[in-house]
A tleap script that builds the chain and sets N, CA, C and O, in Angstrom:
source leaprc.protein.ff14SB
mol = sequence {
  NMET GLN ASN PHE HIE ASP SER LEU LEU GLY
  PHE SER GLY ILE ALA ARG ARG PHE LEU SER
  HIE ASN THR PHE ARG ASN ALA PHE ALA PHE
  ILE ASN LEU ARG LYS GLU GLU SER SER TYR
  GLY LYS ALA GLU THR CGLY
}
set mol.1.N position { -18.133 10.489 44.720 }
set mol.1.CA position { -16.998 11.433 44.404 }
set mol.1.C position { -16.109 9.776 44.938 }
set mol.1.O position { -16.107 8.800 44.188 }
set mol.2.N position { -15.711 9.770 45.745 }
set mol.2.CA position { -14.335 8.790 46.017 }
set mol.2.C position { -14.852 7.345 44.950 }
set mol.2.O position { -13.968 6.670 44.422 }
set mol.3.N position { -16.595 6.939 44.692 }
set mol.3.CA position { -16.631 5.851 43.252 }
set mol.3.C position { -15.742 6.432 42.639 }
set mol.3.O position { -14.550 6.125 42.670 }
set mol.4.N position { -16.189 7.248 42.077 }
set mol.4.CA position { -15.957 7.811 40.748 }
set mol.4.C position { -14.441 7.878 40.541 }
set mol.4.O position { -13.788 7.322 39.657 }
set mol.5.N position { -14.075 8.551 41.384 }
set mol.5.CA position { -12.429 8.710 41.787 }
set mol.5.C position { -11.104 7.416 41.287 }
set mol.5.O position { -10.072 7.502 40.621 }
set mol.6.N position { -12.043 5.873 42.266 }
set mol.6.CA position { -11.869 4.252 42.683 }
set mol.6.C position { -11.367 4.559 40.973 }
set mol.6.O position { -10.254 4.921 40.592 }
set mol.7.N position { -12.661 4.263 40.096 }
set mol.7.CA position { -12.947 4.483 39.112 }
set mol.7.C position { -12.249 4.222 37.599 }
set mol.7.O position { -12.215 3.491 36.609 }
set mol.8.N position { -11.611 5.681 38.386 }
set mol.8.CA position { -10.989 6.589 37.011 }
set mol.8.C position { -9.378 5.800 37.227 }
set mol.8.O position { -8.690 5.447 36.269 }
set mol.9.N position { -8.846 5.567 39.141 }
set mol.9.CA position { -7.430 4.503 39.284 }
set mol.9.C position { -7.550 3.587 38.431 }
set mol.9.O position { -6.695 3.508 37.549 }
set mol.10.N position { -8.310 2.938 38.458 }
set mol.10.CA position { -8.556 1.063 38.307 }
set mol.10.C position { -8.728 1.283 36.385 }
set mol.10.O position { -8.541 0.313 35.650 }
set mol.11.N position { -9.022 2.394 35.930 }
set mol.11.CA position { -8.772 2.588 34.357 }
set mol.11.C position { -7.604 3.133 33.950 }
set mol.11.O position { -7.016 2.859 32.904 }
set mol.12.N position { -7.241 3.972 34.851 }
set mol.12.CA position { -5.696 4.522 34.258 }
set mol.12.C position { -4.887 2.949 34.676 }
set mol.12.O position { -4.102 2.714 33.757 }
set mol.13.N position { -4.838 2.044 35.532 }
set mol.13.CA position { -4.208 1.145 35.690 }
set mol.13.C position { -4.051 0.206 34.602 }
set mol.13.O position { -2.925 -0.254 34.410 }
set mol.14.N position { -5.234 -0.228 33.691 }
set mol.14.CA position { -5.461 -0.943 32.810 }
set mol.14.C position { -5.005 -0.430 31.613 }
set mol.14.O position { -4.734 -1.078 30.602 }
set mol.15.N position { -4.896 1.388 31.855 }
set mol.15.CA position { -4.349 1.578 30.192 }
set mol.15.C position { -3.065 1.967 30.566 }
set mol.15.O position { -2.503 2.146 29.485 }
set mol.16.N position { -2.388 2.169 31.319 }
set mol.16.CA position { -1.291 1.364 31.821 }
set mol.16.C position { -0.434 0.230 31.558 }
set mol.16.O position { 0.770 0.340 31.331 }
set mol.17.N position { -0.750 -0.313 31.576 }
set mol.17.CA position { -0.924 -2.297 31.446 }
set mol.17.C position { -1.152 -2.327 30.253 }
set mol.17.O position { -0.740 -3.404 29.820 }
set mol.18.N position { -1.787 -1.451 29.124 }
set mol.18.CA position { -1.902 -1.530 28.093 }
set mol.18.C position { -0.900 -0.890 27.303 }
set mol.18.O position { -0.535 -1.261 26.188 }
set mol.19.N position { -0.525 -0.022 27.870 }
set mol.19.CA position { 0.557 0.990 27.512 }
set mol.19.C position { 2.212 0.396 27.659 }
set mol.19.O position { 3.104 0.989 27.052 }
set mol.20.N position { 2.491 -0.694 28.428 }
set mol.20.CA position { 3.576 -1.518 28.775 }
set mol.20.C position { 3.372 -2.142 27.344 }
set mol.20.O position { 4.481 -2.389 26.869 }
set mol.21.N position { 2.303 -2.501 26.448 }
set mol.21.CA position { 3.020 -3.394 25.474 }
set mol.21.C position { 3.657 -1.399 24.629 }
set mol.21.O position { 3.328 -0.226 24.807 }
set mol.22.N position { 4.911 -2.343 23.537 }
set mol.22.CA position { 5.121 -1.962 22.893 }
set mol.22.C position { 4.375 -1.091 21.381 }
set mol.22.O position { 4.716 0.058 21.100 }
set mol.23.N position { 3.483 -1.774 20.654 }
set mol.23.CA position { 2.738 -1.593 19.837 }
set mol.23.C position { 2.031 -0.448 20.576 }
set mol.23.O position { 2.469 0.666 20.291 }
set mol.24.N position { 1.413 -0.474 21.125 }
set mol.24.CA position { 0.417 0.423 22.179 }
set mol.24.C position { 1.086 1.854 22.305 }
set mol.24.O position { 0.897 2.766 21.501 }
set mol.25.N position { 1.911 1.924 23.453 }
set mol.25.CA position { 3.232 2.589 23.328 }
set mol.25.C position { 3.474 3.395 22.090 }
set mol.25.O position { 3.358 4.618 22.001 }
set mol.26.N position { 3.914 2.352 20.909 }
set mol.26.CA position { 4.008 3.332 19.653 }
set mol.26.C position { 3.087 4.297 19.207 }
set mol.26.O position { 3.287 5.451 18.828 }
set mol.27.N position { 1.951 3.591 19.320 }
set mol.27.CA position { 0.663 3.811 18.634 }
set mol.27.C position { 0.123 4.889 19.248 }
set mol.27.O position { -0.443 5.703 18.518 }
set mol.28.N position { 0.150 5.044 20.131 }
set mol.28.CA position { -0.365 6.478 21.655 }
set mol.28.C position { 0.388 7.064 20.747 }
set mol.28.O position { -0.034 7.504 19.678 }
set mol.29.N position { 1.695 7.101 21.185 }
set mol.29.CA position { 3.113 8.441 20.490 }
set mol.29.C position { 2.871 9.021 18.836 }
set mol.29.O position { 3.249 10.078 18.331 }
set mol.30.N position { 2.165 7.990 18.297 }
set mol.30.CA position { 1.791 9.048 16.790 }
set mol.30.C position { 0.378 9.362 16.955 }
set mol.30.O position { -0.130 9.857 15.949 }
set mol.31.N position { -0.257 9.233 17.787 }
set mol.31.CA position { -1.453 9.220 17.576 }
set mol.31.C position { -1.050 10.531 18.436 }
set mol.31.O position { -1.391 11.437 17.675 }
set mol.32.N position { -0.427 11.241 19.789 }
set mol.32.CA position { -0.571 12.235 19.890 }
set mol.32.C position { 1.299 13.135 18.948 }
set mol.32.O position { 2.050 14.069 19.229 }
set mol.33.N position { 1.229 12.356 18.125 }
set mol.33.CA position { 2.035 13.474 17.040 }
set mol.33.C position { 1.452 14.231 15.935 }
set mol.33.O position { 1.776 15.260 15.343 }
set mol.34.N position { 0.237 13.179 15.821 }
set mol.34.CA position { -0.313 13.995 14.627 }
set mol.34.C position { -1.399 14.636 15.404 }
set mol.34.O position { -2.217 15.121 14.622 }
set mol.35.N position { -1.678 14.800 16.486 }
set mol.35.CA position { -2.499 15.742 17.378 }
set mol.35.C position { -1.615 16.524 17.054 }
set mol.35.O position { -1.861 17.319 16.148 }
set mol.36.N position { -0.133 16.532 17.792 }
set mol.36.CA position { 0.144 18.033 17.560 }
set mol.36.C position { 0.580 18.931 16.429 }
set mol.36.O position { 0.609 20.161 16.444 }
set mol.37.N position { 0.926 18.088 15.412 }
set mol.37.CA position { 0.639 18.282 14.282 }
set mol.37.C position { -0.332 19.168 13.739 }
set mol.37.O position { -0.095 20.306 13.334 }
set mol.38.N position { -1.484 18.571 13.749 }
set mol.38.CA position { -2.896 19.033 13.520 }
set mol.38.C position { -3.188 20.431 14.228 }
set mol.38.O position { -3.926 21.301 13.766 }
set mol.39.N position { -2.696 20.480 15.066 }
set mol.39.CA position { -2.809 21.772 15.778 }
set mol.39.C position { -2.189 22.772 15.718 }
set mol.39.O position { -2.685 23.883 15.902 }
set mol.40.N position { -0.463 22.456 15.331 }
set mol.40.CA position { 0.786 23.228 15.145 }
set mol.40.C position { -0.324 23.487 13.303 }
set mol.40.O position { 0.544 24.068 12.652 }
set mol.41.N position { -0.800 23.442 12.929 }
set mol.41.CA position { -0.715 23.175 11.779 }
set mol.41.C position { -2.377 24.956 11.660 }
set mol.41.O position { -2.395 25.977 10.973 }
set mol.42.N position { -3.482 24.339 12.812 }
set mol.42.CA position { -4.563 25.010 12.160 }
set mol.42.C position { -4.034 26.621 13.087 }
set mol.42.O position { -4.613 27.676 12.829 }
set mol.43.N position { -2.614 26.545 14.392 }
set mol.43.CA position { -2.376 27.687 14.636 }
set mol.43.C position { -1.701 28.741 13.377 }
set mol.43.O position { -1.954 29.944 13.433 }
set mol.44.N position { -1.003 28.291 12.474 }
set mol.44.CA position { -0.463 28.618 11.702 }
set mol.44.C position { -1.458 28.891 10.822 }
set mol.44.O position { -1.294 30.096 10.632 }
set mol.45.N position { -2.653 28.457 9.968 }
set mol.45.CA position { -3.185 28.684 8.851 }
set mol.45.C position { -4.280 29.849 9.597 }
set mol.45.O position { -4.674 30.884 9.060 }
set mol.46.N position { -4.687 29.283 11.183 }
set mol.46.CA position { -5.452 30.230 11.984 }
set mol.46.C position { -5.348 31.703 12.211 }
set mol.46.O position { -6.144 32.271 12.958 }
savepdb mol mol.pdb
quit
């Protein structure tokens, strides 16, 4: 289990490095925004 945790930390470190670039951060924010919008739409219509 410790091994899994270590690899998870390593992955988050890589992701953080990617997100430090503006392009990636903007894309990530945009994707999150779209997800929220779609979930809002589903909640309203459902």
